C-alpha positions as CSV (number, residue, x, y, z in Angstrom):
1,M,140.2,83.3,152.6
2,R,139.3,86.6,151.2
3,R,142.7,86.7,149.4
4,Y,141.8,83.3,147.7
5,L,138.4,84.5,146.6
6,S,139.9,87.6,145.1
7,S,142.4,85.6,143.2
8,A,139.7,83.3,141.9
9,V,137.5,86.2,140.7
10,D,140.6,87.8,139.0
11,W,141.4,84.4,137.3
12,I,137.9,84.1,136.0
13,G,137.9,87.7,134.7
14,T,141.3,87.1,133.0
15,S,140.1,83.8,131.5
16,A,137.0,85.4,130.1
17,I,139.0,88.2,128.4
18,F,141.5,85.6,127.1
19,G,138.7,83.5,125.7
20,K,137.1,86.5,123.9
21,L,140.5,87.5,122.5
22,C,141.0,84.0,121.2
23,G,137.6,84.1,119.6
24,W,138.3,87.2,117.8
25,A,141.7,85.9,116.6
26,C,140.0,82.8,115.2
27,L,137.3,84.9,113.5
28,F,140.0,87.0,111.7
29,A,141.9,84.0,110.8
30,L,138.8,82.4,109.3
31,I,138.3,85.5,107.2
32,A,141.8,85.3,105.9
33,L,141.5,81.6,105.1
34,A,138.2,82.3,103.2
35,S,139.8,85.0,101.2
36,E,142.5,82.6,100.1
37,L,139.8,80.3,98.6
38,V,138.3,82.9,96.3
39,A,139.9,83.4,92.9
40,P,141.6,86.9,92.6
41,E,139.6,88.1,89.6
42,Y,136.4,87.8,91.7
43,L,137.9,90.3,94.2
44,D,138.7,92.8,91.5
45,P,136.2,95.7,91.6
46,A,136.7,96.3,87.8
47,H,135.7,92.7,87.0
48,Q,132.3,92.1,85.6
49,K,131.6,89.2,87.9
50,F,132.4,91.4,90.9
51,I,129.9,94.0,89.9
52,F,127.3,91.3,89.5
53,I,127.9,89.8,92.9
54,I,127.7,93.1,94.8
55,G,125.0,94.4,92.5
56,A,122.4,97.1,93.0
57,L,120.3,94.9,95.3
58,G,123.1,94.5,97.7
59,M,123.9,98.2,97.7
60,W,120.2,99.0,98.5
61,R,120.1,96.6,101.4
62,Y,123.3,97.8,102.9
63,G,122.3,101.3,102.2
64,N,119.2,100.7,104.4
65,A,121.3,99.2,107.2
66,I,123.8,102.1,107.0
67,T,120.9,104.6,107.2
68,H,119.5,103.0,110.3
69,Y,122.9,102.8,111.9
70,L,123.8,106.5,111.2
71,R,120.4,107.7,112.4
72,G,120.7,105.6,115.5
73,M,124.3,106.7,116.4
74,Y,123.3,110.3,115.8
75,F,120.4,110.0,118.2
76,L,122.4,108.0,120.8
77,H,125.5,110.1,120.9
78,W,124.3,113.6,120.0
79,R,120.6,114.3,120.0
80,F,119.4,112.3,123.1
81,P,122.2,113.6,125.4
82,R,121.1,117.1,124.7
83,M,117.5,116.1,125.4
84,R,118.5,114.5,128.8
85,K,120.4,117.7,129.8
86,A,117.3,119.7,129.1
87,V,115.2,117.3,131.2
88,E,117.6,117.5,134.0
89,R,117.4,121.2,134.1
90,M,113.5,120.9,134.7
91,G,114.3,119.2,138.0
92,P,111.3,117.8,140.0
93,A,108.9,119.4,137.6
94,A,109.6,116.6,135.1
95,L,108.2,114.0,137.3
96,P,104.5,113.0,137.2
97,D,102.0,113.7,140.0
98,H,101.3,110.0,140.5
99,M,102.9,106.8,139.3
100,F,101.2,103.5,138.5
101,M,103.0,100.3,137.9
102,I,101.0,97.4,136.2
103,V,102.7,94.0,136.6
104,T,101.4,90.9,134.8
105,S,102.3,87.4,136.0
106,F,101.2,84.2,134.4
107,R,103.2,80.9,134.7
108,I,106.4,82.7,135.6
109,P,108.9,80.8,137.8
110,T,108.9,81.8,141.4
111,H,112.5,83.1,141.5
112,T,111.9,85.3,138.6
113,T,108.6,86.7,140.0
114,F,110.6,87.6,143.2
115,K,113.3,89.5,141.3
116,V,110.7,91.2,139.2
117,Y,108.7,92.6,142.1
118,Q,111.7,93.4,144.0
119,S,113.0,95.6,141.3
120,V,109.6,97.2,140.9
121,L,109.2,98.0,144.5
122,Q,112.8,99.3,144.8
123,E,112.2,101.7,141.9
124,V,109.0,103.0,143.3
125,Q,110.7,103.4,146.8
126,R,113.4,105.5,145.1
127,L,110.8,107.6,143.2
128,P,109.7,110.7,145.2
129,V,106.0,110.6,143.9
130,P,102.9,108.7,145.2
131,C,102.7,105.3,143.5
132,T,100.1,102.5,143.0
133,I,101.2,99.0,142.0
134,I,98.4,97.0,140.2
135,A,99.4,93.3,140.1
136,S,97.5,91.2,137.6
137,I,97.8,87.6,138.6
138,V,96.0,84.3,138.3
139,E,97.0,82.0,141.1
140,K,96.1,82.9,144.7
141,G,99.7,81.9,145.9
142,D,101.1,84.8,143.9
143,E,99.0,87.3,145.8
144,N,100.5,86.2,149.2
145,F,104.0,86.0,147.7
146,I,103.8,89.6,146.3
147,K,102.5,91.0,149.6
148,D,105.5,89.4,151.4
149,I,107.9,91.0,149.0
150,M,106.2,94.3,149.5
151,R,106.6,94.2,153.2
152,Q,110.3,93.5,152.9
153,E,111.1,96.2,150.3
154,I,108.8,99.2,151.2
155,H,109.7,101.2,154.3
156,G,108.5,104.6,155.5
157,R,106.2,105.2,152.6
158,D,102.4,105.5,153.1
159,D,101.9,106.7,149.6
160,I,102.7,103.4,148.0
161,K,99.8,101.1,147.6
162,L,99.1,97.7,146.2
163,I,96.1,96.5,144.2
164,I,95.6,92.9,143.3
165,V,93.6,92.0,140.1
166,R,92.7,88.4,139.5
167,A,92.5,87.5,135.8
168,R,90.9,84.4,134.3
169,G,94.3,83.0,132.9
170,T,93.1,82.9,129.3
171,G,95.9,85.1,128.0
172,K,98.0,88.2,128.6
173,R,95.6,90.4,126.8
174,D,92.8,89.5,129.2
175,G,95.1,90.1,132.2
176,L,96.2,93.5,130.9
177,A,92.5,94.6,130.2
178,H,91.5,93.7,133.8
179,A,94.4,95.8,135.1
180,F,93.7,98.7,132.8
181,R,90.0,98.8,134.0
182,S,91.3,98.7,137.7
183,L,93.5,101.6,136.8
184,S,90.6,103.5,135.3
185,R,88.6,103.1,138.6
186,Q,91.4,104.9,140.4
187,M,90.7,107.9,138.4
188,P,94.3,108.9,137.9
189,L,95.4,112.6,137.7
190,E,95.9,114.3,134.5
191,N,99.7,114.2,134.9
192,A,99.9,110.6,136.0
193,V,102.1,108.1,134.2
194,V,101.6,104.3,133.9
195,G,104.3,101.7,133.5
196,V,103.4,98.2,132.2
197,V,105.9,95.6,133.3
198,D,106.0,91.9,132.1
199,G,106.3,89.2,134.5
200,D,110.0,88.3,133.6
201,T,111.5,91.9,133.3
202,M,113.5,93.5,136.0
203,M,114.1,97.3,136.2
204,L,117.6,98.4,136.8
205,P,118.3,101.4,139.2
206,G,117.0,104.7,137.9
207,C,115.0,103.0,135.1
208,V,111.7,104.6,135.9
209,E,112.7,108.1,136.7
210,R,114.8,108.4,133.5
211,A,111.8,107.2,131.5
212,V,108.9,109.1,133.0
213,S,110.7,112.3,133.1
214,L,110.7,112.5,129.3
215,F,106.9,113.0,129.3
216,A,107.0,116.5,130.5
217,Y,109.7,117.4,128.0
218,L,107.9,115.7,125.0
219,P,104.1,116.7,125.3
220,S,103.3,115.0,121.9
221,V,104.6,111.6,123.2
222,G,102.0,109.2,124.5
223,G,104.2,106.1,125.0
224,I,107.7,105.4,125.8
225,T,109.8,102.2,125.7
226,T,113.1,101.4,127.2
227,N,116.6,99.9,126.5
228,E,116.6,96.1,127.2
229,F,119.4,93.7,128.3
230,C,118.8,90.1,128.7
231,E,119.6,87.2,131.1
232,V,119.1,84.0,129.3
233,E,118.4,80.6,130.9
234,G,119.6,78.5,128.1
235,S,122.7,77.4,126.1
236,T,125.6,79.7,125.3
237,L,124.5,79.9,121.7
238,M,121.0,80.9,122.8
239,K,122.5,83.6,125.0
240,Q,124.5,85.0,122.2
241,W,121.6,85.0,119.8
242,H,119.4,86.9,122.3
243,T,122.1,89.5,123.1
244,M,122.8,90.0,119.6
245,R,119.1,90.7,118.8
246,F,118.9,93.3,121.7
247,V,121.8,95.2,120.1
248,Q,120.0,95.2,116.7
249,R,116.8,96.3,118.6
250,H,118.7,99.1,120.3
251,I,120.1,100.6,117.0
252,N,116.7,100.3,115.3
253,M,114.9,101.8,118.2
254,C,117.4,104.9,118.3
255,S,116.9,105.3,114.6
256,M,113.1,105.4,114.8
257,A,113.1,107.6,117.9
258,L,114.8,110.3,115.9
259,S,111.4,110.6,114.0
260,R,109.4,109.8,117.3
261,R,107.9,106.9,115.5
262,V,109.1,103.8,117.5
263,L,107.5,100.8,115.9
264,T,106.6,98.9,119.1
265,L,106.1,99.6,122.7
266,T,107.5,96.5,124.1
267,G,105.4,94.5,126.5
268,R,108.5,93.9,128.7
269,L,108.4,97.5,130.0
270,S,106.8,100.6,128.5
271,F,105.3,103.8,130.0
272,F,102.1,105.6,128.9
273,R,100.2,108.7,129.9
274,A,97.4,107.7,132.2
275,S,94.9,109.6,130.0
276,V,95.9,107.3,127.2
277,M,95.6,104.0,129.0
278,T,92.2,104.8,130.6
279,N,90.6,105.5,127.2
280,P,88.1,102.9,126.5
281,E,89.2,102.5,123.0
282,F,92.8,101.8,124.1
283,I,91.6,99.0,126.4
284,K,89.5,97.6,123.7
285,D,92.4,97.6,121.3
286,V,94.5,95.7,123.8
287,E,92.0,93.3,124.9
288,A,90.2,92.2,121.7
289,D,92.3,93.5,118.8
290,F,91.6,91.9,115.4
291,L,92.5,92.0,111.7
292,D,90.1,92.0,108.7
293,H,92.1,90.1,106.1
294,W,91.0,90.0,102.5
295,R,91.5,86.2,102.3
296,L,91.5,84.9,105.8
297,G,88.5,87.0,107.1
298,R,88.4,88.5,110.5
299,F,90.4,87.0,113.3
300,Q,91.5,88.1,116.8
301,F,95.0,88.7,117.9
302,L,96.3,86.2,120.6
303,T,99.9,87.6,120.9
304,G,101.2,91.2,120.1
305,D,99.6,93.2,122.8
306,D,102.5,95.6,122.6
307,K,102.0,96.1,118.8
308,S,98.2,96.7,119.5
309,S,99.0,99.5,122.1
310,W,101.4,101.0,119.6
311,F,98.7,101.0,116.8
312,S,96.1,102.5,119.3
313,L,98.4,105.3,120.2
314,M,99.3,106.2,116.7
315,R,95.7,106.2,115.6
316,A,94.8,108.5,118.4
317,G,97.5,111.0,117.2
318,W,100.2,110.4,119.8
319,D,103.9,110.0,119.1
320,T,106.1,107.3,120.5
321,F,109.6,107.4,121.8
322,Y,112.6,105.4,123.1
323,V,114.8,106.2,126.1
324,P,118.3,104.6,125.7
325,D,119.5,105.3,129.1
326,S,116.5,103.6,130.9
327,H,117.7,100.0,131.3
328,T,115.7,96.7,132.0
329,L,116.9,93.2,132.4
330,T,114.8,90.6,130.9
331,V,114.8,87.0,131.9
332,E,114.5,85.0,128.8
333,H,113.2,81.5,129.1
334,P,113.7,79.6,125.7
335,P,110.5,77.7,124.8
336,D,112.6,74.6,123.9
337,N,115.9,73.1,124.7
338,S,116.8,72.9,121.0
339,F,118.3,76.1,119.7
340,L,116.8,75.6,116.3
341,R,113.3,74.8,117.6
342,A,113.4,77.6,120.2
343,T,114.5,80.4,117.8
344,R,112.0,79.2,115.1
345,Q,109.2,79.5,117.7
346,L,110.2,82.8,119.0
347,M,110.7,84.4,115.5
348,Y,107.4,83.0,114.4
349,R,105.6,84.8,117.2
350,W,107.6,88.1,116.9
351,Y,107.5,88.4,113.2
352,G,103.9,87.3,113.1
353,N,102.9,90.2,115.4
354,S,104.9,92.6,113.4
355,L,103.5,91.7,110.0
356,R,99.9,91.6,111.2
357,Q,100.1,95.1,112.7
358,N,102.3,96.7,110.0
359,F,100.2,95.5,107.2
360,R,97.2,97.3,108.5
361,A,99.2,100.2,109.8
362,T,100.2,101.3,106.2
363,T,96.6,101.1,105.1
364,L,94.8,102.7,108.1
365,L,97.2,105.2,109.3
366,G,98.7,106.4,106.0
367,L,101.6,108.8,105.3
368,D,100.2,111.7,107.2
369,R,100.3,109.8,110.5
370,L,103.3,107.6,110.1
371,G,105.6,110.0,108.1
372,L,107.7,109.3,105.0
373,F,110.6,107.4,106.7
374,T,108.4,105.2,108.8
375,M,106.1,104.4,105.9
376,Y,109.2,103.4,103.9
377,V,110.5,101.2,106.8
378,L,107.2,99.4,107.0
379,Y,107.0,98.8,103.2
380,D,110.6,97.7,103.2
381,Q,109.9,95.1,105.9
382,R,107.5,93.4,103.3
383,V,110.4,93.3,100.7
384,S,113.3,92.5,102.9
385,M,112.1,89.0,103.7
386,W,112.7,88.1,100.0
387,T,115.8,90.2,99.3
388,C,117.6,88.7,102.3
389,L,117.1,85.2,100.9
390,M,118.1,86.2,97.4
391,G,121.9,86.3,97.9
392,L,122.1,82.8,99.4
393,S,119.7,81.4,96.8
394,A,121.4,83.0,93.9
395,S,124.8,82.0,95.1
396,V,123.8,78.4,95.6
397,V,122.2,78.1,92.1
398,A,125.1,79.8,90.5
399,G,127.6,77.6,92.3
400,L,125.7,74.6,91.0
401,L,125.4,75.9,87.4
402,F,128.5,78.1,86.8
403,G,131.2,77.1,89.3
404,I,131.8,76.8,93.0
405,Q,133.6,80.2,93.0
406,Y,130.3,82.0,93.2
407,L,129.3,80.3,96.3
408,L,132.8,80.7,97.9
409,L,132.8,84.4,97.1
410,Y,129.3,84.8,98.7
411,L,130.3,83.0,101.9
412,F,133.5,85.1,102.2
413,W,131.4,88.3,101.7
414,V,129.0,87.2,104.3
415,L,131.7,86.5,106.9
416,L,133.5,89.8,106.1
417,S,130.3,92.0,106.1
418,R,128.9,90.5,109.3
419,T,132.1,90.9,111.0
420,L,132.2,94.6,110.1
421,V,128.7,94.9,111.4
422,T,129.7,93.3,114.7
423,L,132.6,95.7,115.0
424,L,130.1,98.6,114.5
425,F,128.1,97.3,117.3
426,T,130.6,98.4,119.8
427,F,129.4,102.0,119.5
428,A,126.0,101.1,120.6
429,K,127.0,100.6,124.2
430,H,125.9,96.9,124.2
431,P,128.2,93.9,124.6
432,V,129.5,92.3,121.4
433,S,130.9,88.8,120.8
434,P,133.1,87.2,118.0
435,I,130.2,84.8,117.4
436,Y,127.9,87.5,116.4
437,P,128.6,87.3,112.6
438,F,127.4,83.8,112.6
439,V,124.3,84.4,114.6
440,L,123.6,87.6,112.6
441,Y,123.6,85.5,109.4
442,Y,121.5,82.7,110.9
443,N,119.0,85.3,112.1
444,Q,118.8,86.9,108.6
445,I,118.2,83.5,106.8
446,M,116.0,81.9,109.4
447,G,114.2,85.1,110.1
448,S,113.4,85.7,106.5
449,I,112.2,82.1,106.1
450,M,109.8,82.5,109.1
451,K,108.6,85.9,107.9
452,V,107.7,84.4,104.4
453,Y,105.9,81.5,106.1
454,T,104.1,83.8,108.5
455,M,103.0,86.2,105.8
456,F,100.7,83.5,104.4
457,H,99.6,82.1,107.8
458,M,98.8,85.3,109.7
459,D,95.8,83.7,111.4
460,L,97.9,80.9,113.1
461,Q,99.1,82.2,116.5
462,S,100.4,80.7,119.7
463,W,102.3,81.7,122.9
464,T,105.7,80.1,123.3
465,R,105.8,79.8,127.1
466,Q,102.1,79.4,127.9
467,K,101.4,77.0,125.1
468,T,98.1,78.6,124.4
469,T,96.6,79.0,121.0
470,L,93.6,80.9,119.4
471,S,91.2,79.7,116.9
472,N,90.2,82.1,114.1
473,G,86.6,81.3,114.6
474,S,86.1,79.7,111.2
475,V,83.9,76.6,110.6
476,N,85.7,73.5,109.5
477,F,85.2,74.1,105.7
478,D,86.5,77.7,106.0
479,A,89.4,76.8,108.1
480,A,90.4,74.1,105.6
481,L,90.1,76.5,102.6
482,N,92.2,78.9,104.5
483,R,94.9,76.3,105.0
484,W,94.7,75.2,101.4
485,T,94.9,78.7,100.0
486,S,97.7,79.6,102.3
487,K,99.9,76.7,101.2
488,A,99.0,77.3,97.5
489,M,100.0,81.0,97.7
490,L,103.3,80.2,99.6
491,L,104.3,77.7,97.0
492,S,103.4,80.0,94.1
493,S,105.3,82.8,95.7
494,L,108.4,80.5,96.0
495,A,108.1,79.5,92.4
496,I,108.1,83.2,91.3
497,F,111.0,83.8,93.6
498,F,113.2,81.2,92.1
499,G,112.0,82.0,88.7
500,A,113.2,85.6,89.1
501,I,116.6,84.4,90.5
502,S,117.0,82.2,87.3
503,V,116.3,85.0,85.0
504,L,118.7,87.3,86.8
505,L,121.5,84.7,86.6
506,D,120.8,84.2,82.9
507,F,121.3,87.8,82.2
508,T,124.6,87.9,83.9
509,Q,126.2,85.2,81.7
510,P,128.0,86.1,78.5
């Protein structure tokens, strides 16, 4: 029987490898076929039309991507390994005096909750320091369930305690604020560290120790986030889209960590100095963060608690950091069975959080606090949503007006460039797939569309899993006026965008 099982496992592994090889072969064959559809003169670097297609805009965008990639690879393969060796030489002195773990659970499937708390308890069992777990829950059944898991996993440790905090179920921010105040009542030691874990994130072995040991080595760092992998409960395409995004996140995080200016402390798992988290201003920022918008007025944030914590840290003068060898596994539950609807909903929430926080960060924090590179990245995010759409829009218009070859060349270039990007992903220590070129391009176009829409509708927010929304507090007339002005400004911006494309295309024609 054992022999048959071993043979079956080997066959499955061989089939998976063969399937991936076939996928890569089909991808390269498609690139070769696409090149044959393009007229030769359009592939001549000396030709005027080739220069136009590549253009200064494309070189700028690819230059940004190359800069992030080179910075990320330098940090991942050279800078951080030397930091890790220095931390290891510190030995037990690098560990905190006390460890706190805050876990939030709200409308999470039971099997996921079990795996999350099991991973948390196994990590604190492995860590040779006292630990207190603060579970922020809503339902009474979760309390008994968590206590049962703790009795199963914790053995021979009297210094590991569990505190249950009951939240009102009005949102994640409220649950976090209750947990933070409970933490403050424990009066943590000066050298204590707090980990904040989402209800669908599992920590892989060694995750906590590798992350928290960096605080002793980096005294200016107030918050640390970790390297994420995902387990997607959805279609194959949804799985590939999620894993591709985590690769991109990993590279960008490594790039920003080089400046100690990570742009978000993910709510899935991040670590903070206890002195930071017990600060009343920090708790207030997470619980009731808001934005004063010149047109939409003041409205509170429903989502984006991780961006609020990042902003609070940066405003208080702390640096932020990324630990690439501290690994987590996130269980992703798509909000919809449809790939298109699910990805649109997720991107709307994610990009909305980023735009709301980044717009005010450049104004309130400024160059002195953010640094030149970070400031450039934040301003570039406002421009990239338009430039990423320009290639497709210009090629479609040019194809209709001047010949289909413009569109064919653009599609060939998209396929070739995204394949090269996918091949470069192999150096990031994350899995890659031959379907990545297609989901990369989809993410670029659909993501840009969602960013453009979100930029003019910043006050509209909702959770994807909990299906909760937040009113901006406006009366009916004000709310209607905001909706009308948002639509008007969106349409006006689109008109200007296509007008600019028409002018550029007109200049390129003899």
